C-alpha positions as CSV (number, residue, x, y, z in Angstrom):
1,M,-30.3,7.8,62.0
2,S,-31.3,4.4,60.1
3,I,-29.2,3.5,57.0
4,S,-31.0,1.3,54.2
5,L,-29.2,-0.1,51.8
6,C,-29.6,-2.1,48.4
7,V,-27.0,-4.7,47.2
8,L,-26.4,-5.9,44.0
9,L,-24.2,-9.2,43.7
10,W,-22.9,-10.5,40.8
11,P,-21.3,-14.7,40.6
12,K,-17.9,-15.4,39.0
13,P,-18.9,-17.7,36.2
14,G,-19.7,-21.1,37.4
15,M,-20.3,-19.9,41.2
16,A,-23.8,-19.0,41.9
17,S,-24.6,-21.5,44.1
18,S,-21.1,-20.5,46.1
19,L,-22.3,-16.3,46.2
20,T,-25.6,-18.0,47.7
21,A,-23.8,-20.5,50.0
22,Y,-21.3,-17.0,51.0
23,E,-24.5,-14.4,51.4
24,D,-26.1,-17.4,53.6
25,K,-23.1,-17.1,56.1
26,V,-22.6,-13.5,56.2
27,L,-26.1,-12.4,56.3
28,R,-26.8,-14.3,59.5
29,L,-24.6,-12.0,61.3
30,I,-26.4,-8.8,60.8
31,A,-28.9,-8.6,63.8
32,D,-25.7,-8.6,65.5
33,H,-25.0,-5.4,64.3
34,G,-28.4,-3.8,65.0
35,G,-29.5,-4.5,61.6
36,R,-32.0,-6.3,59.4
37,L,-32.3,-7.9,55.9
38,L,-35.9,-6.7,54.4
39,Q,-35.6,-8.3,51.8
40,R,-33.7,-10.9,49.1
41,A,-34.3,-12.3,46.1
42,I,-32.5,-13.9,43.1
43,T,-32.9,-13.5,39.2
44,D,-31.6,-15.6,36.6
45,G,-28.6,-13.4,36.1
46,A,-29.7,-13.2,32.7
47,E,-28.2,-10.1,30.0
48,G,-25.8,-8.8,32.8
49,H,-28.3,-8.5,35.6
50,P,-27.3,-9.2,39.0
51,L,-28.1,-12.5,40.5
52,E,-28.9,-11.4,44.0
53,V,-30.5,-8.0,45.2
54,Q,-30.8,-7.6,49.1
55,M,-32.4,-4.9,50.9
56,L,-31.0,-4.2,54.2
57,T,-31.1,-1.6,56.7
58,F,-29.0,-0.8,60.2
59,E,-29.7,1.4,63.0
60,S,-26.3,3.6,62.3
61,Q,-23.5,4.4,61.0
62,D,-22.2,2.5,63.4
63,A,-24.0,-0.6,63.3
64,L,-23.7,-1.1,59.3
65,D,-19.7,-0.2,60.4
66,G,-19.4,-3.1,62.6
67,Y,-21.1,-5.3,60.5
68,M,-18.3,-4.3,58.0
69,S,-15.7,-4.7,60.1
70,D,-16.9,-7.9,62.1
71,E,-13.9,-10.7,62.2
72,R,-16.3,-13.4,61.1
73,R,-17.5,-11.7,58.0
74,L,-13.8,-10.8,57.2
75,A,-12.8,-14.7,58.1
76,L,-15.1,-15.5,55.4
77,A,-13.1,-13.1,52.4
78,G,-11.2,-15.8,50.7
79,E,-14.8,-17.5,49.8
80,R,-15.8,-14.5,48.7
81,D,-13.1,-13.3,46.7
82,R,-13.9,-17.6,45.1
83,A,-17.3,-16.3,44.7
84,V,-17.9,-13.0,44.0
85,A,-17.3,-11.5,40.8
86,R,-18.8,-7.9,41.6
87,T,-20.7,-6.5,44.4
88,E,-22.6,-2.8,44.0
89,M,-24.2,-0.9,47.4
90,M,-26.1,2.2,47.5
91,R,-27.9,3.7,49.9
92,V,-31.8,3.8,49.7
93,S,-34.8,5.6,50.8
94,L,-37.1,3.3,51.8
95,L,-40.7,4.3,50.8
């Protein structure tokens, strides 16, 4: 059963471009785990809104787990911690 996700990302102050650069790197790994980036959007981040919104889909929970535990992704944790203040990830049904 496939899994679809909506991911919301907020940068730390002054780190918007670093958040985008980090996401550029890790999103390239999705296909290696049976996933697809369906949509990626950038907002102005005003009024507490997230800077980035992503729609992702994975073939299965195992595929998502493989992406989340990918050593290449985990190796970038320091970069993520410097740039990302908050992440919200929710399962969604695509219409």
